[in-house]
N, C-alpha and C positions, 0 to 999 in steps of 0.2 A: 136329892139326899134321900127322897122317898123311893124313887126307882132303884136305887142302888141298894137299899135294906132289902127291897123286894128279891131282887137277883142274888143277894147274898142269900136268904132264905132258900131259894129255888136252888141255888147251886149244892147248900148244905142238904135238903131233900133228896137231891138227888145223889149226893155221896153217900146218905143212908141207906139208899134204896139199893145201892151196888156192892153193899158189904156182902151178902149173903141172905139165904133163907132165915124166914123167921121161927119163931119157936114154934109158930101155929102150923107152918109147911113141914118142920122136923117131925111133929106129931101125927099131921094127915101121912106121913111117909111111914112113921111105924106102923100105923093102924091098917095101913093097904095093904103089905105084906110085900117082902122083896120080889116075888114073881110080877106082881102090879106094876111094881115101880119100874122093873124092868122092861116089861113090854111097853109102859108108858114113855120109858126113853125111847127104844126104837120107833116107835109109832112117830115120836116127834122128829126121830132122825129123817124117816121116810119122808115126813113131809117137808122138812129143809131141804133136802135135795129134790125134790120135785120144783124147788124155787131155782134152783142153780141154773145159771145159762150154760149149756154145754156147748162146746167150740164145735163146728162142721169138722167133716175129714180135712177138708182143702185149710181151713184155718188152722189144724193142727199141723200139718205137713209145713206150712209158711213157718210158724212158730218154732217148729222145729230147726228147720233149716236156718233160721236166724240165731238159735242158740247156738247150733254147730258152727256157722260162720264167727261168732263172737269167741268163742272157746278157741277156735282154731287161730283168730288174730290174736288174743292173749297170751297162748301159748307160742306163737313166733316172735313178739314181743319180749316174753320174758326170755327165750332162748339166744336171740339177739344181744339183751341186755348179759344175760350170763357168759356169751362168746367174749365179748368186750370185756368185763370185768375180769374173768381168767387169764384173758391176753393181758391185761394189765398187771394181774399178780404176779403173771409169770415173769413178767419183765423187772419187777420190784423184786422179788425173791430170787429170781435168777436161775 
């Protein structure tokens, strides 16, 4: 029972933390100025992009091949089903 209350309190705290910036953070943004906020944003973007795992050229080629093969297969299946259904409709309508 104690553990469940503690977990509930942690979940509630996490939900509150995810709602958005606090009033203090908003006030800090106003005092910094727009240009500084924009610079900070792009600095954060640059930092996050450094953390991204970029695929190698070979991986990109393999993934592209898989996507093209899958798209071709799905298009073929749709074409076959469309032909069957069109033939069936033409028999019904006559």
